[in-house]
C-alpha positions in Angstrom: 14.3 6.5 21.9 14.8 3.0 20.6 17.1 1.5 18.0 15.7 2.1 14.5 14.7 -1.1 12.6 14.3 -0.5 8.9 11.9 -3.2 7.5 12.5 -2.1 3.9 16.3 -1.8 3.8 16.6 -4.0 0.7 13.9 -2.0 -1.1 15.8 1.2 -0.4 19.0 -0.3 -1.8 17.2 -1.6 -4.9 15.4 1.7 -5.4 18.7 3.6 -5.3 20.2 1.2 -8.0 17.1 1.4 -10.1 17.0 5.2 -9.9 20.6 5.3 -11.1 19.9 2.8 -13.9 16.6 4.0 -15.4 15.9 7.3 -13.7 12.7 8.5 -12.0 10.5 7.8 -15.1 11.6 4.2 -15.3 11.1 3.8 -11.5 7.5 5.2 -11.7 6.6 3.0 -14.7 8.1 -0.1 -13.0 6.0 0.4 -9.9 2.9 1.0 -12.0 3.5 -2.3 -13.9 4.1 -4.2 -10.6 0.9 -2.7 -9.2 -1.1 -3.9 -12.2 0.6 -7.3 -12.1 -0.4 -7.7 -8.4 -4.1 -7.3 -9.1 -4.0 -9.4 -12.2 -2.4 -12.3 -10.3 -4.8 -11.9 -7.4 -7.9 -12.0 -9.7 -6.4 -15.0 -11.6 -6.0 -16.7 -8.2 -9.8 -16.3 -7.8 -10.2 -18.1 -11.2 -12.1 -15.2 -12.7 -9.8 -14.4 -15.7 -12.3 -16.3 -18.0 -14.7 -13.4 -17.4 -12.7 -10.5 -18.9 -15.4 -7.9 -18.2 -15.5 -8.8 -14.6 -11.7 -8.6 -14.5 -11.7 -5.2 -16.1 -14.4 -3.9 -13.8 -12.5 -5.2 -10.8 -9.3 -3.5 -11.9 -11.1 -0.2 -12.4 -12.7 -0.4 -9.0 -9.5 -1.3 -7.2 -7.6 1.3 -9.1 -10.0 4.0 -7.9 -9.8 2.6 -4.4 -6.0 2.6 -4.0 -5.4 5.8 -6.1 -5.0 8.1 -3.0 -2.2 5.9 -1.5 -0.6 4.5 -4.6 3.0 5.9 -4.9 6.5 4.7 -5.4 7.4 2.7 -2.3 8.0 -0.7 -0.8 4.3 -1.5 -0.4 4.0 -1.8 -4.2 6.6 -4.5 -4.3 4.8 -6.2 -1.4 1.5 -6.1 -3.3 3.2 -7.8 -6.3 4.6 -10.5 -4.1 1.2 -11.0 -2.4 -0.4 -11.4 -5.8 2.2 -13.9 -6.8 1.7 -15.8 -3.5 -2.1 -16.0 -4.0 -1.6 -17.1 -7.6 0.9 -19.8 -6.7 -1.2 -21.2 -3.8 -4.4 -21.3 -5.9 -2.6 -23.2 -8.7 -0.3 -25.6 -6.9 -1.3 -25.6 -3.2 1.4 -27.3 -1.2 3.2 -28.9 -4.2 7.0 -28.7 -4.6 6.7 -25.8 -7.0 5.1 -23.7 -4.3 8.0 -24.4 -2.0 10.5 -23.5 -4.7 8.6 -20.2 -5.5 7.3 -19.0 -2.1 10.4 -19.6 0.1 12.5 -17.1 -2.0 9.5 -14.8 -2.2 9.2 -14.9 1.6 12.9 -14.1 2.2 12.7 -11.2 -0.3 9.5 -9.9 1.2 10.9 -10.0 4.7 13.6 -7.6 3.8 11.3 -5.3 1.7 8.1 -4.5 3.7 6.7 -4.9 7.1 3.7 -7.0 5.8 6.0 -10.1 5.5 3.8 -12.3 7.7 1.1 -12.2 5.0 2.4 -15.2 3.0 2.1 -17.4 6.1 -1.5 -16.2 6.7 -2.4 -16.8 3.0 -1.0 -20.3 3.1 -3.0 -21.1 6.2 -6.1 -19.7 4.4 -5.6 -22.2 1.5 -4.9 -24.9 4.1 -8.3 -24.4 5.6 -9.9 -24.4 2.2 -8.7 -27.9 1.3 -8.4 -29.4 4.8 -11.1 -31.9 4.1 -9.8 -32.9 0.7 -8.1 -36.3 0.3 -5.7 -35.3 -2.5 -2.0 -35.5 -2.3 0.4 -32.7 -3.1 2.4 -33.6 -6.2 6.1 -34.1 -5.6 5.9 -34.1 -1.8 4.1 -37.4 -0.8 2.2 -35.4 1.7 -1.6 -34.7 1.8 -2.2 -31.2 0.7 -3.2 -29.8 4.1 0.0 -31.3 5.7 2.1 -29.9 2.9 0.6 -26.5 3.3 1.0 -26.5 7.1 4.6 -27.5 6.5 5.1 -24.7 4.0 3.5 -22.2 6.3 5.9 -23.2 9.1 8.9 -22.9 6.8 7.8 -19.5 5.5 7.4 -18.3 9.1 10.9 -19.7 10.0 12.7 -18.0 7.1 11.4 -14.6 8.2 14.3 -14.7 10.6 16.6 -14.2 7.7 17.0 -10.5 8.0 19.6 -8.1 9.6 17.5 -7.7 12.8 16.4 -11.2 13.5 13.4 -11.4 15.8 13.8 -7.7 16.4 12.2 -7.1 13.1 9.1 -9.0 14.2 8.9 -7.0 17.5 9.2 -3.7 15.6 6.5 -4.6 13.1 4.2 -5.9 15.8 4.7 -2.7 17.8 4.0 -0.6 14.7 0.8 -2.5 13.9 -0.5 -2.2 17.5 0.7 1.3 18.2 -0.1 3.6 15.2 2.0 6.4 16.7 5.1 4.3 16.1 4.7 4.1 12.4 6.7 6.2 10.0 4.8 9.5 9.5 2.7 9.7 6.4 4.2 11.9 3.7 2.4 15.1 3.0 0.2 14.7 0.0 -0.7 18.4 0.0 -1.0 21.1 2.7 -4.6 21.6 1.5 -5.7 18.0 1.3 -8.0 18.4 4.4 -10.1 20.8 2.4 -11.1 18.0 0.0 -12.4 15.3 2.4 -15.9 15.7 1.1 -15.0 14.4 -2.3 -17.2 11.5 -3.5 -14.1 9.4 -4.1 -14.0 8.5 -0.5 -17.2 6.6 -0.9 -15.6 4.0 -3.2 -14.6 1.9 -0.3 -18.3 1.7 0.7 -19.1 0.5 -2.8 -16.4 -2.2 -2.6 -17.8 -3.4 0.8 -21.3 -3.6 -0.8 -19.8 -5.7 -3.6 -18.2 -8.0 -1.1 -21.4 -8.4 0.8 -23.4 -9.1 -2.4 -21.1 -12.0 -3.1 -22.5 -13.8 -0.1 -26.1 -13.2 -1.4 -25.6 -13.8 -5.1 -23.4 -16.9 -5.1 -25.8 -19.9 -4.8 -23.1 -22.6 -4.7 -20.5 -23.2 -2.0 -18.1 -20.2 -1.7 -14.4 -21.0 -2.2 -13.0 -20.7 1.3 -9.6 -19.1 0.6 -10.9 -16.1 -1.4 -13.8 -15.7 1.0 -11.4 -15.6 4.0 -9.1 -13.1 2.4 -12.1 -11.0 1.3 -13.4 -10.9 4.9 -9.9 -10.0 6.2 -9.5 -7.3 3.5 -13.0 -5.8 4.3 -12.1 -5.8 8.0 -8.8 -3.9 7.3 -10.6 -1.5 5.0 -13.0 -0.6 7.8 -10.2 -0.6 10.4 -8.0 2.1 8.9 -7.3 3.8 5.5 -3.6 2.9 6.0 -4.3 -0.7 4.9 -6.4 0.2 1.9 -3.9 -1.1 -0.7 -3.6 -4.5 0.8 -7.4 -4.5 1.5 -8.1 -3.9 -2.1 -5.8 -6.8 -3.2 -7.3 -9.2 -0.7 -10.9 -8.4 -1.8 -10.2 -8.3 -5.5 -10.8 -12.0 -6.3 -14.1 -12.0 -4.4 -15.2 -8.7 -6.0 -14.5 -10.3 -9.4 -16.5 -13.3 -8.4 -19.4 -11.2 -7.2 -19.5 -9.2 -10.5 -19.4 -12.4 -12.5 -22.3 -13.9 -10.5 -24.3 -10.7 -10.8 -24.0 -11.0 -14.5 -25.0 -14.7 -14.4 -28.0 -13.8 -12.3 -29.2 -11.2 -14.7 -28.8 -13.7 -17.6 -30.9 -16.2 -15.7 -33.6 -13.6 -15.1 -33.8 -13.2 -18.9 -35.0 -16.8 -19.1 -32.6 -17.9 -21.8 -33.4 -15.0 -24.2 -30.2 -15.0 -26.1 -30.9 -11.7 -27.9 -31.7 -9.9 -24.6 -28.5 -11.3 -23.1 -26.4 -10.1 -26.0 -27.9 -6.7 -25.7 -27.2 -6.5 -22.0 -23.6 -7.6 -22.6 -23.2 -4.8 -25.2 -24.6 -2.3 -22.7 -22.3 -3.5 -20.0 -19.3 -3.3 -22.4 -20.2 0.3 -23.4 -20.7 1.3 -19.7 -17.3 -0.3 -18.8 -15.6 1.4 -21.7 -17.2 4.7 -20.7 -16.0 4.4 -17.1 -12.5 3.5 -18.4 -12.4 6.6 -20.6 -13.7 8.8 -17.7 -10.9 7.4 -15.5 -8.3 8.1 -18.1 -9.7 11.6 -18.7 -9.6 12.4 -14.9 -6.0 11.2 -14.6 -4.5 12.7 -17.8 -6.1 16.1 -17.2 -5.1 16.1 -13.5 -8.8 16.5 -12.5 -8.5 13.6 -10.1 -5.5 15.1 -8.3 -6.9 18.6 -8.1 -10.3 17.4 -6.7 -8.6 15.2 -4.1 -6.2 17.9 -3.0 -3.1 15.9 -4.1 0.1 17.7 -5.1 0.8 14.9 -7.6 0.1 15.2 -11.3 -0.1 12.8 -14.3 3.2 11.7 -15.7 6.1 9.4 -15.0 8.7 12.0 -13.9 9.4 13.9 -10.7 8.2 17.5 -10.2 11.2 18.9 -8.5 9.8 22.4 -8.5 7.4 21.4 -5.7 10.3 21.3 -3.2 12.7 24.1 -2.3 15.8 22.8 -4.0 17.3 26.2 -4.6 16.8 27.1 -0.9 18.8 24.0 0.2 21.6 24.7 -2.2 21.9 28.5 -1.7 20.7 29.1 1.8 20.8 26.0 4.0 23.9 24.7 2.2 25.9 27.8 2.9 29.0 27.3 5.0 27.9 30.0 7.4 24.4 28.6 8.0 24.0 27.7 11.7 24.9 24.1 12.5 22.1 23.9 15.2 18.9 24.3 13.3 15.4 22.9 14.1 13.5 21.4 11.1 10.1 19.7 10.8 10.1 15.9 10.8 8.6 15.7 7.3 11.5 17.6 5.9 14.2 15.6 7.6 14.6 13.0 5.0 14.7 15.5 2.2 17.3 17.6 3.9 19.4 14.6 4.6 19.3 13.6 0.9 20.0 17.1 -0.5 22.7 17.9 2.1 24.2 14.6 3.1 27.1 16.2 5.0 24.8 18.1 7.3 23.2 16.7 10.5 19.4 17.0 10.7 17.4 17.8 13.8 14.6 15.2 13.2 12.9 13.1 10.5 9.8 10.9 10.2 11.1 7.8 11.9 8.6 7.8 14.7 10.0 4.7 16.3 13.2 6.5 16.9 11.9 9.9 18.1 8.6 9.0 19.7 5.2 10.7 19.3 5.7 12.9 22.4 8.8 14.4 20.8 6.8 15.4 17.7 3.9 16.8 19.8 6.3 18.9 21.9 8.1 20.2 18.7 4.7 21.2 17.2 3.5 22.9 20.3 6.7 24.7 20.8 6.7 26.1 17.3 3.1 27.2 17.7 4.1 29.3 20.7 3.5 27.3 23.8 6.0 29.1 26.0 7.0 26.5 28.5 7.6 23.8 25.8 9.4 26.3 23.5 11.7 27.2 26.5 12.4 23.5 27.1 13.3 23.1 23.4 15.6 26.1 23.4 17.3 25.0 26.7 17.8 21.4 25.6 18.8 21.9 21.9 20.1 25.5 21.8 19.0 26.1 18.2 20.4 29.0 16.2 17.9 28.8 13.4 14.6 27.3 12.4 14.1 25.7 8.9 10.3 26.2 8.6 8.4 24.7 5.7 5.8 27.3 4.6 3.3 24.5 3.6 3.1 23.3 7.2 -0.5 24.2 8.4 1.1 25.8 11.6 3.7 27.8 9.7 1.7 31.0 9.8 1.1 30.8 13.5 4.7 30.0 14.1 5.9 33.1 12.2 3.6 35.3 14.2 5.1 34.2 17.5 
C-alpha cells in the first residue's frame, strides 16, 4: 500500500465548516447554485447569452446529462472554477486581469480537486485560438499568445503549492491512467443495475449529435477554443461516464452555439417571412417551457430518482434514515463489541465518522488498499475458502459488519 494523497483536503475542511455554519440544507443549496453558475459562465464564454432560448435549452440538456452524478462533492467546486476560467479567458485573454483572477483560482483548485491541470489546458486552447492575431494583451505589453503561454506556464508552476508537492501530480496521473486506483464510487442504490435500460442514458448520445451538428450547421469559421473544448469534452464523454460532469461543461458553449445556428438556419429557410419566424419562435418557446415543466415534475415527484434506481430524493436535506445510525450507536458502538471487525470498504468512511474513536478495517481509498485487497475481501466474504482462510489467518477478525444492501450480502450470510 502507498501513502494516501488527498487531492481535495481543502474542500473537506471547507465542507466541514460550511456544514457547521449552514447545515446540510445550506450545503446542498450552495452546491446547486455553484453548479448552475458553472454552466452559465461556460455558456457566456461561448458568447451565446444573447440567445436566451439556446442558453435555457443548453442548461436543460446539460442538467439531464449530469443528473446521475451530480452530488455534494469537490467536483462541483471544480466545475464552478472551470466555468470561471473559461469566462475569464474568453473576455480578457492574457490580460493582467486574467493573471490576477486565474492564479488564485489555480491555487485554490489545486487543493480542492484532482482536475487542477484543466486551467492550463484551457489557457493553451485559447492561446491556439488567437495565435495568429496581432493584438496586444492590455496591461502586459506582450502579444496575446505570448501572454497566454506565460500565464499557462505560471498556472502550471503554482500547482506545486499544495501539501504534497509533485506527489499530488503523480497521484492524479496514476488515478487517471489506472481506474482501479481511484476512490471507489459511492453506492447510489443497491438496485441501480436493474435500471440500466432507462432512456436517460441516451441523453449523452443526443449531446454528441448536437456537437456534431455544429460542424455542419455553422457556415462561418468556428471559434477555435470552444471547438477544441467541445471535442475534448465529447471524447471524455465517450471514454468513460466518470468524466460526464466535466464533459458536459466543456461541450456546453458549443452546444449552445449549435442550437443557436440551428434556429438561424430554420429562419433562413423561411425566406424572411417574419410572421412564420415569430410563429416558430412561439412554438419553440412553448416546447422549451414544456420540457422545463416536465423536468421539474420528474424531480419534485421523485419520478426521476425512482426510474433511475437512485436512493436520492428531491429536497435540500439529508435522509439519515437510509443509513443504519441506530445500529452504529446501539450495536457497533457498544463497549463490548469486538475490536477486530471486518467491514465493507463503502461503509468505512461512514463508520469512521459515526464512531471516530474506533478503528476501521477498510474504506474506499483504493490508492491506499489496492484493488487486489478489495477483490480478495469480496471473494472471501462470498465463500471462497482459501481466500477466506487467508483473511482470517492474517486479520483474525472477531466479527463482520455486513451491509445488507451489498449485492453479495445474501450469499455471504448463507456461507
